[in-house]
N, CA, C and O atoms as CSV, one atom per row, in Angstrom:
chain,resi,resn,atom,element,x,y,z
A,1,LEU,N,N,16.468,48.614,6.386
A,1,LEU,CA,C,17.085,47.798,7.855
A,1,LEU,C,C,18.387,47.679,8.178
A,1,LEU,O,O,19.335,47.464,7.423
A,2,SER,N,N,18.377,47.835,9.373
A,2,SER,CA,C,20.070,47.969,9.973
A,2,SER,C,C,20.284,46.284,10.188
A,2,SER,O,O,21.409,45.820,10.378
A,3,CYS,N,N,19.227,45.551,10.142
A,3,CYS,CA,C,19.954,44.344,10.508
A,3,CYS,C,C,19.778,43.203,9.219
A,3,CYS,O,O,19.799,41.975,9.304
A,4,GLY,N,N,19.650,43.818,8.350
A,4,GLY,CA,C,19.237,42.910,6.447
A,4,GLY,C,C,19.072,43.421,5.475
A,4,GLY,O,O,18.633,44.570,5.485
A,5,ARG,N,N,19.342,42.807,4.334
A,5,ARG,CA,C,19.201,43.741,3.314
A,5,ARG,C,C,18.661,42.736,2.502
A,5,ARG,O,O,18.535,41.603,2.968
A,6,GLU,N,N,18.247,43.048,1.086
A,6,GLU,CA,C,17.595,42.155,0.059
A,6,GLU,C,C,18.478,41.570,-0.672
A,6,GLU,O,O,19.454,42.076,-1.224
A,7,GLU,N,N,18.032,40.198,-0.672
A,7,GLU,CA,C,19.313,39.580,-1.819
A,7,GLU,C,C,18.863,39.167,-2.930
A,7,GLU,O,O,19.732,38.692,-3.662
A,8,ALA,N,N,17.464,39.171,-3.468
A,8,ALA,CA,C,16.786,38.586,-4.701
A,8,ALA,C,C,15.039,39.182,-4.766
A,8,ALA,O,O,14.301,39.012,-3.796
A,9,GLU,N,N,14.651,39.743,-5.798
A,9,GLU,CA,C,13.506,39.742,-6.086
A,9,GLU,C,C,13.437,38.556,-7.214
A,9,GLU,O,O,14.182,38.249,-8.145
A,10,VAL,N,N,12.064,37.966,-6.651
A,10,VAL,CA,C,11.585,36.204,-7.836
A,10,VAL,C,C,9.886,37.283,-7.865
A,10,VAL,O,O,9.202,37.904,-7.052
A,11,ARG,N,N,9.868,36.945,-9.414
A,11,ARG,CA,C,8.922,37.931,-9.931
A,11,ARG,C,C,7.917,35.990,-10.962
A,11,ARG,O,O,8.007,35.967,-12.189
A,12,VAL,N,N,7.672,35.590,-10.733
A,12,VAL,CA,C,6.789,34.289,-11.349
A,12,VAL,C,C,5.413,33.578,-11.271
A,12,VAL,O,O,5.017,32.469,-11.627
A,13,HIS,N,N,4.705,34.893,-10.527
A,13,HIS,CA,C,3.555,34.807,-10.323
A,13,HIS,C,C,2.700,35.449,-10.965
A,13,HIS,O,O,3.062,36.620,-11.080
A,14,ALA,N,N,1.159,35.124,-11.724
A,14,ALA,CA,C,0.567,35.952,-12.397
A,14,ALA,C,C,-0.815,37.249,-11.289
A,14,ALA,O,O,-1.556,38.125,-11.734
A,15,ASP,N,N,-0.623,36.806,-9.936
A,15,ASP,CA,C,-1.356,36.875,-8.989
A,15,ASP,C,C,-0.934,36.972,-8.054
A,15,ASP,O,O,0.213,36.530,-8.113
A,16,ARG,N,N,-1.282,37.490,-6.621
A,16,ARG,CA,C,-1.244,37.951,-5.501
A,16,ARG,C,C,-0.334,36.655,-4.341
A,16,ARG,O,O,-1.114,35.871,-3.801
A,17,VAL,N,N,0.818,36.505,-4.080
A,17,VAL,CA,C,1.828,35.942,-3.654
A,17,VAL,C,C,1.201,35.565,-1.958
A,17,VAL,O,O,1.061,36.397,-1.061
A,18,MET,N,N,0.956,34.367,-1.890
A,18,MET,CA,C,0.313,33.919,-0.449
A,18,MET,C,C,0.884,33.661,0.208
A,18,MET,O,O,0.775,34.170,1.323
A,19,CYS,N,N,1.971,32.597,-0.088
A,19,CYS,CA,C,3.452,31.712,0.720
A,19,CYS,C,C,4.291,31.699,0.410
A,19,CYS,O,O,4.404,31.906,-0.798
A,20,VAL,N,N,5.371,31.487,1.095
A,20,VAL,CA,C,6.840,31.204,0.792
A,20,VAL,C,C,7.438,29.888,1.348
A,20,VAL,O,O,6.837,29.499,2.349
A,21,ARG,N,N,8.308,29.225,1.016
A,21,ARG,CA,C,9.020,28.579,1.955
A,21,ARG,C,C,10.443,28.830,0.850
A,21,ARG,O,O,10.541,29.174,-0.328
A,22,LEU,N,N,11.536,28.418,2.049
A,22,LEU,CA,C,13.145,28.430,1.524
A,22,LEU,C,C,13.362,26.809,1.757
A,22,LEU,O,O,13.083,26.134,2.748
A,23,GLY,N,N,14.020,26.378,0.364
A,23,GLY,CA,C,14.525,24.818,0.666
A,23,GLY,C,C,15.729,24.559,1.823
A,23,GLY,O,O,16.192,25.513,2.449
A,24,ASP,N,N,16.095,23.460,2.000
A,24,ASP,CA,C,16.787,23.315,2.906
A,24,ASP,C,C,18.413,24.070,2.734
A,24,ASP,O,O,19.190,24.433,3.618
A,25,ASP,N,N,18.516,24.117,1.568
A,25,ASP,CA,C,20.198,24.318,1.044
A,25,ASP,C,C,19.715,25.975,0.699
A,25,ASP,O,O,20.725,26.651,0.506
A,26,GLY,N,N,18.749,26.585,0.607
A,26,GLY,CA,C,18.224,28.222,1.283
A,26,GLY,C,C,18.812,28.881,-0.426
A,26,GLY,O,O,19.098,30.029,-0.769
A,27,GLN,N,N,18.814,27.545,-1.216
A,27,GLN,CA,C,18.247,28.239,-3.052
A,27,GLN,C,C,17.622,28.473,-3.777
A,27,GLN,O,O,17.560,29.267,-4.715
A,28,MET,N,N,16.646,27.167,-3.032
A,28,MET,CA,C,15.271,27.033,-3.878
A,28,MET,C,C,14.238,27.553,-2.761
A,28,MET,O,O,14.293,27.211,-1.579
A,29,LEU,N,N,13.133,28.575,-3.402
A,29,LEU,CA,C,12.194,28.673,-3.191
A,29,LEU,C,C,10.901,28.469,-3.380
A,29,LEU,O,O,10.552,29.018,-4.425
A,30,LEU,N,N,9.747,27.751,-2.666
A,30,LEU,CA,C,8.603,27.347,-2.855
A,30,LEU,C,C,7.425,28.577,-2.769
A,30,LEU,O,O,7.503,29.294,-1.772
A,31,SER,N,N,6.685,28.777,-3.434
A,31,SER,CA,C,5.649,30.430,-3.760
A,31,SER,C,C,4.810,29.231,-3.878
A,31,SER,O,O,5.058,28.056,-4.150
A,32,SER,N,N,3.304,30.150,-3.471
A,32,SER,CA,C,1.867,29.321,-3.746
A,32,SER,C,C,0.893,30.953,-4.231
A,32,SER,O,O,0.826,31.825,-3.365
A,33,SER,N,N,0.575,31.072,-4.882
A,33,SER,CA,C,-0.358,31.958,-4.910
A,33,SER,C,C,-1.930,32.293,-5.687
A,33,SER,O,O,-2.495,31.238,-5.974
A,34,LEU,N,N,-2.553,33.274,-5.990
A,34,LEU,CA,C,-3.607,33.524,-6.193
A,34,LEU,C,C,-3.924,33.240,-7.681
A,34,LEU,O,O,-5.023,33.436,-8.199
A,35,ASP,N,N,-2.787,32.736,-8.326
A,35,ASP,CA,C,-2.772,32.930,-10.123
A,35,ASP,C,C,-3.407,31.536,-9.988
A,35,ASP,O,O,-3.522,30.980,-11.081
A,36,CYS,N,N,-4.042,30.510,-8.477
A,36,CYS,CA,C,-4.108,28.974,-8.878
A,36,CYS,C,C,-2.584,28.004,-9.212
A,36,CYS,O,O,-2.505,26.968,-9.873
A,37,THR,N,N,-1.754,28.565,-8.682
A,37,THR,CA,C,-0.259,27.980,-9.350
A,37,THR,C,C,0.156,27.940,-8.015
A,37,THR,O,O,-0.439,28.546,-7.123
A,38,ALA,N,N,1.682,26.887,-7.746
A,38,ALA,CA,C,2.511,26.963,-6.810
A,38,ALA,C,C,3.857,26.819,-7.525
A,38,ALA,O,O,3.846,26.024,-8.464
A,39,LYS,N,N,5.032,27.446,-7.257
A,39,LYS,CA,C,6.448,27.633,-8.254
A,39,LYS,C,C,7.389,27.291,-7.244
A,39,LYS,O,O,7.257,27.485,-6.035
A,40,LEU,N,N,8.489,26.689,-7.919
A,40,LEU,CA,C,9.230,26.458,-7.229
A,40,LEU,C,C,10.549,26.953,-8.326
A,40,LEU,O,O,10.788,26.612,-9.484
A,41,SER,N,N,11.392,28.085,-7.213
A,41,SER,CA,C,12.169,28.985,-7.824
A,41,SER,C,C,13.708,28.729,-7.382
A,41,SER,O,O,14.186,28.344,-6.315
A,42,ASP,N,N,14.230,29.052,-8.479
A,42,ASP,CA,C,15.813,29.124,-8.446
A,42,ASP,C,C,16.061,30.120,-7.776
A,42,ASP,O,O,15.549,31.104,-8.309
A,43,LEU,N,N,16.749,30.433,-6.606
A,43,LEU,CA,C,17.351,32.300,-6.526
A,43,LEU,C,C,18.396,32.408,-6.832
A,43,LEU,O,O,18.790,33.498,-6.417
A,44,ARG,N,N,19.411,31.724,-7.529
A,44,ARG,CA,C,20.656,31.846,-7.842
A,44,ARG,C,C,19.954,32.474,-9.314
A,44,ARG,O,O,20.047,33.692,-9.162
A,45,SER,N,N,19.529,32.309,-10.186
A,45,SER,CA,C,19.002,32.275,-11.621
A,45,SER,C,C,17.489,33.369,-11.231
A,45,SER,O,O,17.021,34.120,-12.087
A,46,ARG,N,N,17.180,33.307,-10.477
A,46,ARG,CA,C,15.597,33.574,-10.349
A,46,ARG,C,C,14.328,33.685,-11.092
A,46,ARG,O,O,13.335,34.412,-11.051
A,47,GLU,N,N,14.888,32.335,-12.029
A,47,GLU,CA,C,13.756,31.735,-12.182
A,47,GLU,C,C,13.067,30.570,-11.863
A,47,GLU,O,O,13.388,29.641,-11.122
A,48,CYS,N,N,11.700,30.829,-12.784
A,48,CYS,CA,C,10.540,29.154,-11.948
A,48,CYS,C,C,11.683,27.955,-12.783
A,48,CYS,O,O,12.186,27.739,-13.886
A,49,ALA,N,N,11.650,27.466,-11.524
A,49,ALA,CA,C,12.620,25.734,-12.157
A,49,ALA,C,C,10.440,24.458,-12.389
A,49,ALA,O,O,10.042,23.531,-13.094
A,50,ARG,N,N,10.045,25.059,-11.636
A,50,ARG,CA,C,8.568,23.949,-11.649
A,50,ARG,C,C,7.692,24.679,-11.152
A,50,ARG,O,O,7.766,25.248,-10.063
A,51,SER,N,N,6.737,24.715,-11.975
A,51,SER,CA,C,4.899,24.766,-11.970
A,51,SER,C,C,4.011,23.819,-11.589
A,51,SER,O,O,3.870,22.746,-12.175
A,52,PHE,N,N,3.308,24.223,-10.477
A,52,PHE,CA,C,2.671,23.033,-10.147
A,52,PHE,C,C,1.396,23.489,-10.163
A,52,PHE,O,O,0.936,24.057,-9.172
A,53,GLU,N,N,0.347,23.215,-11.783
A,53,GLU,CA,C,-0.611,23.609,-11.720
A,53,GLU,C,C,-1.532,22.500,-11.544
A,53,GLU,O,O,-1.181,21.320,-11.560
A,54,GLY,N,N,-2.794,22.938,-11.365
A,54,GLY,CA,C,-4.149,22.526,-11.465
A,54,GLY,C,C,-5.272,22.351,-10.524
A,54,GLY,O,O,-6.183,21.528,-10.617
A,55,HIS,N,N,-5.049,23.408,-9.426
A,55,HIS,CA,C,-5.685,23.757,-8.600
A,55,HIS,C,C,-6.841,24.607,-9.596
A,55,HIS,O,O,-6.496,24.982,-10.716
A,56,SER,N,N,-8.396,24.899,-9.016
A,56,SER,CA,C,-9.328,25.361,-10.172
A,56,SER,C,C,-9.466,26.503,-9.116
A,56,SER,O,O,-10.494,27.178,-9.163
A,57,ASP,N,N,-8.135,26.897,-7.776
A,57,ASP,CA,C,-8.609,27.986,-6.973
A,57,ASP,C,C,-7.613,28.498,-6.577
A,57,ASP,O,O,-6.689,27.721,-6.334
A,58,GLY,N,N,-7.425,29.675,-6.394
A,58,GLY,CA,C,-5.943,30.085,-5.433
A,58,GLY,C,C,-4.941,28.663,-4.566
A,58,GLY,O,O,-5.542,27.695,-4.100
A,59,VAL,N,N,-3.641,28.767,-4.497
A,59,VAL,CA,C,-3.409,28.090,-3.640
A,59,VAL,C,C,-3.051,28.747,-2.363
A,59,VAL,O,O,-1.936,29.247,-2.513
A,60,THR,N,N,-3.457,28.942,-1.306
A,60,THR,CA,C,-3.180,29.390,-0.294
A,60,THR,C,C,-1.963,29.327,0.851
A,60,THR,O,O,-1.655,30.194,1.670
A,61,SER,N,N,-1.088,27.357,0.523
A,61,SER,CA,C,0.053,26.937,1.063
A,61,SER,C,C,0.621,26.543,0.437
A,61,SER,O,O,-0.034,26.141,-0.525
A,62,ALA,N,N,1.875,26.321,0.326
A,62,ALA,CA,C,2.702,25.188,0.109
A,62,ALA,C,C,4.122,24.782,1.068
A,62,ALA,O,O,4.791,25.498,1.812
A,63,VAL,N,N,4.234,23.643,0.786
A,63,VAL,CA,C,5.276,23.035,2.270
A,63,VAL,C,C,6.232,22.100,1.457
A,63,VAL,O,O,5.561,21.651,0.528
A,64,PHE,N,N,7.268,21.704,1.414
A,64,PHE,CA,C,8.140,20.881,1.065
A,64,PHE,C,C,7.916,19.720,2.018
A,64,PHE,O,O,7.777,20.002,3.208
A,65,VAL,N,N,7.860,18.357,1.613
A,65,VAL,CA,C,7.332,16.963,2.682
A,65,VAL,C,C,8.169,16.154,1.580
A,65,VAL,O,O,8.488,16.321,0.403
A,66,LEU,N,N,8.396,14.987,2.791
A,66,LEU,CA,C,8.757,13.786,2.285
A,66,LEU,C,C,10.527,13.831,2.015
A,66,LEU,O,O,11.038,13.343,1.007
A,67,GLY,N,N,11.105,14.329,2.822
A,67,GLY,CA,C,12.477,14.898,2.219
A,67,GLY,C,C,12.716,15.869,1.366
A,67,GLY,O,O,13.938,15.991,1.285
A,68,GLY,N,N,12.056,16.784,0.542
A,68,GLY,CA,C,12.448,17.164,-0.479
A,68,GLY,C,C,11.882,16.735,-1.502
A,68,GLY,O,O,11.872,17.413,-2.530
A,69,ARG,N,N,11.327,15.586,-1.433
A,69,ARG,CA,C,10.607,15.002,-2.963
A,69,ARG,C,C,9.622,15.442,-2.911
A,69,ARG,O,O,10.124,16.484,-3.332
A,70,ALA,N,N,8.579,15.702,-2.793
A,70,ALA,CA,C,7.194,16.525,-2.989
A,70,ALA,C,C,7.162,17.877,-1.936
A,70,ALA,O,O,7.807,18.286,-0.970
A,71,VAL,N,N,6.289,18.190,-2.547
A,71,VAL,CA,C,5.307,19.490,-2.270
A,71,VAL,C,C,3.864,18.805,-2.164
A,71,VAL,O,O,3.323,17.893,-2.789
A,72,LEU,N,N,3.350,19.885,-0.786
A,72,LEU,CA,C,1.842,19.804,-0.736
A,72,LEU,C,C,1.590,21.241,-0.589
A,72,LEU,O,O,2.074,22.171,0.057
A,73,THR,N,N,0.456,21.028,-1.609
A,73,THR,CA,C,-0.165,22.902,-1.498
A,73,THR,C,C,-1.550,22.441,-1.173
A,73,THR,O,O,-1.913,21.289,-1.415
A,74,SER,N,N,-2.597,23.656,-0.432
A,74,SER,CA,C,-3.532,23.721,0.051
A,74,SER,C,C,-4.292,24.559,-1.095
A,74,SER,O,O,-3.496,24.727,-2.019
A,75,SER,N,N,-5.401,25.082,-1.344
A,75,SER,CA,C,-6.342,25.473,-2.320
A,75,SER,C,C,-7.728,26.369,-1.552
A,75,SER,O,O,-8.247,26.014,-0.494
A,76,ALA,N,N,-8.010,27.178,-2.096
A,76,ALA,CA,C,-9.436,27.743,-2.006
A,76,ALA,C,C,-10.649,26.775,-2.783
A,76,ALA,O,O,-11.857,26.930,-2.957
A,77,ASP,N,N,-9.655,25.693,-3.152
A,77,ASP,CA,C,-10.976,24.674,-4.073
A,77,ASP,C,C,-11.705,23.999,-3.034
A,77,ASP,O,O,-12.917,23.792,-2.984
A,78,SER,N,N,-10.490,23.570,-1.919
A,78,SER,CA,C,-11.245,22.933,-0.720
A,78,SER,C,C,-10.004,21.578,-0.701
A,78,SER,O,O,-9.853,20.866,0.291
A,79,THR,N,N,-9.300,21.435,-1.822
A,79,THR,CA,C,-8.547,20.401,-1.779
A,79,THR,C,C,-7.087,20.771,-1.022
A,79,THR,O,O,-6.714,21.809,-0.474
A,80,MET,N,N,-6.359,19.343,-1.249
A,80,MET,CA,C,-4.649,19.783,-1.240
A,80,MET,C,C,-4.285,18.660,-1.828
A,80,MET,O,O,-4.855,17.572,-1.747
A,81,ARG,N,N,-3.075,18.998,-2.581
A,81,ARG,CA,C,-2.346,17.564,-3.842
A,81,ARG,C,C,-1.120,17.879,-3.213
A,81,ARG,O,O,-0.601,18.864,-2.688
A,82,LEU,N,N,-0.704,16.129,-3.564
A,82,LEU,CA,C,0.474,16.382,-3.316
A,82,LEU,C,C,1.799,15.946,-4.700
A,82,LEU,O,O,1.666,14.858,-5.262
A,83,TRP,N,N,2.728,16.679,-5.027
A,83,TRP,CA,C,3.168,16.879,-5.784
A,83,TRP,C,C,4.535,16.236,-5.923
A,83,TRP,O,O,5.433,16.349,-5.089
A,84,ASP,N,N,4.607,15.553,-7.050
A,84,ASP,CA,C,6.170,15.043,-7.366
A,84,ASP,C,C,7.198,15.967,-7.613
A,84,ASP,O,O,7.262,16.497,-8.722
A,85,ILE,N,N,7.898,16.197,-6.856
A,85,ILE,CA,C,8.498,17.758,-7.348
A,85,ILE,C,C,9.863,17.634,-8.509
A,85,ILE,O,O,10.436,18.598,-9.017
A,86,GLY,N,N,10.077,16.628,-8.671
A,86,GLY,CA,C,10.752,16.284,-10.177
A,86,GLY,C,C,10.104,16.489,-11.248
A,86,GLY,O,O,10.411,17.119,-12.261
A,87,THR,N,N,9.104,15.869,-10.945
A,87,THR,CA,C,8.411,16.698,-12.228
A,87,THR,C,C,6.767,16.811,-12.835
A,87,THR,O,O,6.112,16.408,-13.797
A,88,GLY,N,N,6.584,17.655,-11.567
A,88,GLY,CA,C,5.490,18.759,-10.922
A,88,GLY,C,C,4.233,17.756,-11.430
A,88,GLY,O,O,3.290,18.308,-11.998
A,89,ALA,N,N,4.195,16.181,-11.225
A,89,ALA,CA,C,3.081,15.335,-11.588
A,89,ALA,C,C,2.341,15.373,-10.738
A,89,ALA,O,O,3.026,15.475,-9.720
A,90,VAL,N,N,0.816,15.347,-10.354
A,90,VAL,CA,C,-0.165,15.535,-9.010
A,90,VAL,C,C,0.145,13.410,-8.474
A,90,VAL,O,O,-0.240,12.379,-9.024
A,91,LEU,N,N,0.803,13.604,-7.485
A,91,LEU,CA,C,0.955,12.251,-6.585
A,91,LEU,C,C,-0.657,11.921,-6.101
A,91,LEU,O,O,-1.189,10.840,-6.354
A,92,SER,N,N,-1.083,12.605,-5.647
A,92,SER,CA,C,-2.552,12.814,-4.861
A,92,SER,C,C,-3.050,14.123,-4.736
A,92,SER,O,O,-2.508,15.227,-4.785
A,93,THR,N,N,-4.365,13.696,-4.541
A,93,THR,CA,C,-5.824,15.137,-4.324
A,93,THR,C,C,-6.328,14.486,-2.800
A,93,THR,O,O,-6.903,13.407,-2.662
A,94,LEU,N,N,-6.010,15.294,-1.874
A,94,LEU,CA,C,-6.629,15.430,-0.732
A,94,LEU,C,C,-7.981,15.709,-0.663
A,94,LEU,O,O,-8.177,16.923,-0.591
A,95,LEU,N,N,-9.141,14.935,-0.657
A,95,LEU,CA,C,-10.173,15.174,0.225
A,95,LEU,C,C,-10.683,15.538,1.203
A,95,LEU,O,O,-9.703,15.677,1.935
A,96,GLY,N,N,-11.753,15.877,1.930
A,96,GLY,CA,C,-11.862,15.943,2.489
A,96,GLY,C,C,-12.536,16.701,3.064
A,96,GLY,O,O,-13.626,16.239,3.401
A,97,HIS,N,N,-12.264,18.103,3.434
A,97,HIS,CA,C,-12.554,20.066,3.562
A,97,HIS,C,C,-13.815,19.854,2.884
A,97,HIS,O,O,-14.251,18.974,2.141
A,98,THR,N,N,-14.334,21.098,3.444
A,98,THR,CA,C,-16.178,21.478,2.565
A,98,THR,C,C,-15.822,22.477,2.087
A,98,THR,O,O,-16.593,22.835,1.197
A,99,ASN,N,N,-14.484,23.546,2.341
A,99,ASN,CA,C,-14.702,24.589,2.569
A,99,ASN,C,C,-12.909,24.942,1.832
A,99,ASN,O,O,-12.021,24.100,1.698
A,100,ALA,N,N,-12.847,26.193,1.525
A,100,ALA,CA,C,-11.389,26.859,1.464
A,100,ALA,C,C,-10.320,25.925,2.773
A,100,ALA,O,O,-10.489,25.810,3.987
A,101,VAL,N,N,-9.275,25.411,1.893
A,101,VAL,CA,C,-8.093,25.180,2.858
A,101,VAL,C,C,-7.649,26.425,2.852
A,101,VAL,O,O,-8.029,27.201,1.975
A,102,THR,N,N,-6.685,26.849,3.933
A,102,THR,CA,C,-6.297,27.837,4.270
A,102,THR,C,C,-4.881,27.862,4.538
A,102,THR,O,O,-4.134,28.823,4.359
A,103,CYS,N,N,-4.568,26.691,4.996
A,103,CYS,CA,C,-3.266,26.649,5.466
A,103,CYS,C,C,-2.443,25.193,5.411
A,103,CYS,O,O,-3.327,24.340,5.495
A,104,CYS,N,N,-1.215,24.564,5.312
A,104,CYS,CA,C,-1.130,23.387,5.585
A,104,CYS,C,C,0.099,23.408,6.361
A,104,CYS,O,O,0.703,24.470,6.511
A,105,ALA,N,N,0.595,22.121,6.958
A,105,ALA,CA,C,2.259,21.982,7.651
A,105,ALA,C,C,2.293,20.729,7.924
A,105,ALA,O,O,1.352,19.951,8.082
A,106,VAL,N,N,3.202,20.584,7.967
A,106,VAL,CA,C,3.850,19.391,7.923
A,106,VAL,C,C,5.489,18.722,9.122
A,106,VAL,O,O,6.627,19.173,9.257
A,107,CYS,N,N,4.904,17.735,9.627
A,107,CYS,CA,C,5.988,17.039,10.417
A,107,CYS,C,C,6.698,15.709,10.187
A,107,CYS,O,O,6.037,14.779,10.649
A,108,GLY,N,N,7.654,15.396,9.708
A,108,GLY,CA,C,7.497,13.947,9.237
A,108,GLY,C,C,7.063,13.834,7.710
A,108,GLY,O,O,7.197,14.459,6.658
A,109,ASP,N,N,6.453,12.648,8.207
A,109,ASP,CA,C,5.223,12.218,7.303
A,109,ASP,C,C,4.130,12.839,7.506
A,109,ASP,O,O,3.338,12.888,6.565
A,110,THR,N,N,3.836,13.376,8.570
A,110,THR,CA,C,2.349,14.038,9.108
A,110,THR,C,C,2.023,15.570,8.574
A,110,THR,O,O,2.466,16.598,9.085
A,111,ALA,N,N,1.293,15.500,7.621
A,111,ALA,CA,C,0.593,17.007,7.661
A,111,ALA,C,C,-0.579,17.632,8.027
A,111,ALA,O,O,-1.474,16.884,7.633
A,112,ALA,N,N,-1.052,18.572,8.553
A,112,ALA,CA,C,-2.170,19.176,9.529
A,112,ALA,C,C,-2.834,19.998,7.714
A,112,ALA,O,O,-2.375,19.837,6.583
A,113,SER,N,N,-3.605,20.539,8.023
A,113,SER,CA,C,-4.679,21.669,7.218
A,113,SER,C,C,-5.668,22.157,8.182
A,113,SER,O,O,-6.163,21.603,9.164
A,114,SER,N,N,-5.870,23.500,7.600
A,114,SER,CA,C,-6.869,24.466,8.288
A,114,SER,C,C,-7.727,24.389,7.138
A,114,SER,O,O,-7.494,23.896,6.034
A,115,SER,N,N,-9.012,25.096,7.684
A,115,SER,CA,C,-9.791,25.298,5.798
A,115,SER,C,C,-11.278,26.191,6.640
A,115,SER,O,O,-11.548,25.966,7.820
A,116,ARG,N,N,-11.878,26.922,5.999
A,116,ARG,CA,C,-12.862,27.992,6.165
A,116,ARG,C,C,-14.114,26.731,6.360
A,116,ARG,O,O,-15.274,27.125,6.243
A,117,ASP,N,N,-13.819,24.804,6.736
A,117,ASP,CA,C,-15.107,24.628,7.236
A,117,ASP,C,C,-14.750,24.612,8.776
A,117,ASP,O,O,-15.177,23.830,9.625
A,118,ALA,N,N,-14.015,25.482,8.906
A,118,ALA,CA,C,-14.040,25.094,10.470
A,118,ALA,C,C,-13.405,24.104,11.402
A,118,ALA,O,O,-13.549,23.899,12.608
A,119,THR,N,N,-12.559,23.481,10.351
A,119,THR,CA,C,-11.872,21.901,10.860
A,119,THR,C,C,-10.487,21.881,10.699
A,119,THR,O,O,-10.036,22.380,9.668
A,120,VAL,N,N,-9.586,21.311,11.674
A,120,VAL,CA,C,-8.301,21.168,11.274
A,120,VAL,C,C,-8.171,19.410,11.095
A,120,VAL,O,O,-8.530,18.479,11.816
A,121,ARG,N,N,-7.705,19.458,10.206
A,121,ARG,CA,C,-7.248,17.570,9.710
A,121,ARG,C,C,-6.148,17.652,9.540
A,121,ARG,O,O,-5.445,18.457,8.931
A,122,THR,N,N,-5.819,16.108,10.530
A,122,THR,CA,C,-4.705,15.124,9.920
A,122,THR,C,C,-4.189,14.401,8.666
A,122,THR,O,O,-5.079,13.656,8.256
A,123,TRP,N,N,-3.036,14.336,7.867
A,123,TRP,CA,C,-2.985,13.067,6.985
A,123,TRP,C,C,-1.498,12.741,6.774
A,123,TRP,O,O,-0.529,13.498,6.722
A,124,ARG,N,N,-1.577,11.545,6.678
A,124,ARG,CA,C,-0.339,10.599,6.912
A,124,ARG,C,C,-0.162,10.911,5.195
A,124,ARG,O,O,-1.056,11.041,4.359
A,125,LEU,N,N,0.823,10.953,5.077
A,125,LEU,CA,C,1.794,11.442,3.755
A,125,LEU,C,C,2.879,10.306,3.090
A,125,LEU,O,O,3.854,10.196,3.833
A,126,ARG,N,N,2.961,9.479,1.952
A,126,ARG,CA,C,3.494,8.737,1.303
A,126,ARG,C,C,3.953,8.594,-0.075
A,126,ARG,O,O,3.099,8.705,-0.954
A,127,PHE,N,N,5.173,8.364,-0.410
A,127,PHE,CA,C,5.825,8.766,-1.846
A,127,PHE,C,C,5.464,7.469,-2.219
A,127,PHE,O,O,5.754,6.479,-1.547
A,128,PRO,N,N,4.386,7.419,-4.031
A,128,PRO,CA,C,4.419,6.074,-4.123
A,128,PRO,C,C,5.698,5.122,-4.056
A,128,PRO,O,O,6.842,5.402,-4.413
A,129,GLY,N,N,5.283,4.072,-3.576
A,129,GLY,CA,C,6.893,3.202,-3.821
A,129,GLY,C,C,7.776,3.290,-2.683
A,129,GLY,O,O,8.941,2.894,-2.693
A,130,ASP,N,N,7.104,3.897,-1.559
A,130,ASP,CA,C,7.892,3.767,0.088
A,130,ASP,C,C,6.838,2.260,0.249
A,130,ASP,O,O,6.880,1.584,1.277
């Protein structure tokens, strides 16, 4: 390409990568995969800094939420999960879809999800203790 060049290759997943997001500082990369995980990677070291494990099927998307304190994932297991970015612990499992959740997006403390059940749902997110 005449307008860009590759700066890093990150290999942290065991199956196809479905989605990537860059952190606000441009140094952290959030990825989701059909290996049932989302991973937070440091682009400087190209290493996994945190793994978010617990979905029973592929993770279709992942986004930074709540000011970068948490990660929201969507999965083919029909759930979304809210994770503490510092510990990797599940803060909440969001139930409601009846088929694979294909995508999630966020604006402020509101998340939206789409699903193979032909619905779009919205969710209010909050960090425990807020």
